[in-house]
Steps between C-alpha positions, in 0.01 A plus 500: 500500500782742589795345318760765416344752739674674788339620821565699817322415825567737789458352845556163339675310777184381678122492494312621195816624328677166528191308385467731200869470414474120518199491266664740254816288485295180466338658195828583333596848619835608639431687823685750718372516857583768755494509878675667788645183660787334315442175689132478400586596143760225474253246638232613254733484198603149605132400486443670165800356320722636224219696336517753786739754645479682833576868547525648850302825485273717714233658279498813719864574412559661161864385494386139548251532214768642272735214587216251446432648159866476400519136607186410303630678191834322522338160559181506291547799271131591523176418680159379385323472837512699824316388813532788748417290802721626785294645783448520874191467716477631856216630711457879520231594755389859454572606859845346546680476163821700472673646195752217484222247440341730242826535306579128522173413327487783249868483406481128427149456363466822299840659441661158455249391236513828308878521484544129431292542185669828409847349543447189286284666235792553258566123513138400446425395146208654315198278547618392844290437811516672838309348791447691824398353837208673674281357779142423593539756782461795266143389428372513858535706815709290737583648844872550558593462134451854369851561368546150359163523323584845363835377369334219310234735364786708358645191332159421349502851354848441358365211291265741325727803463810304399293311241387829349854635496649188339238445232732609222739219595220241532615424855210363703477586869259294709471404866427205723305558822572222750290429805643350817771265373708254702837670466782592742358854526223352717733307729628638829874479562464254789176336390480122513340304217203416723456869585511593134248229407265635767546851358442375145180328610372821664577710193370236263168497682453865394533407131190388308693199364592407857881506480805713437638498148818336377787687329466270200146629441631854459793377292256345252343842443844657459588240237176576313569875503861444394398290201334572168185333637418836661582708192167688512535604867625851574490700822295224662512326835448131570351445846606170659372522857254216553218752478611699803466842338208403279243320717 
């Protein structure tokens, strides 16, 4: 499906990013993944095989993005697919959130996405595909998630505005909107497996389908948007949340 194609997945060392990178490589693409931890990147590349490379980069740092871009150009020459996936999710109650928490979310989820796309745009071939990662949270009013929800609403807007701006190059920009997915972002640092399963059961009970989602279910949507199968989709968003924002 993607033979001869090249892809970038930011935040690709775990969770949704790693699942997407795996599916892209399994379908023939060469993939560059980024992450902040060299150890996790090395472990992820070992799982992905020789179709993948790892690049240590923080999407909030312009110097890191520039270095990432240079490495991709030297290794792949160009890009066909960009999955701007790197993001953070923390609670931000209205009465207690400080500016550090605000900047952590906005710098990663909004600034990081915008400048990732801007940085790699010269490498992206005409007719390429950009996929952004939003969230079901932007659809509903969830207490304690105001800044996170706003950041993902901004990313949803990017899918529309970037599509309009890149029309002359036939570059399609679309988004995936995951629900509550079983990824490391939901795990506490000292949480046991039994504690996490209890948490997953509680969260899953709030979903119409009765469970949390799996990273592979989001990866399948990313693969669809990366491929020619979605050639008539532009500025759109695929909601994969078990009905949580819809029912």
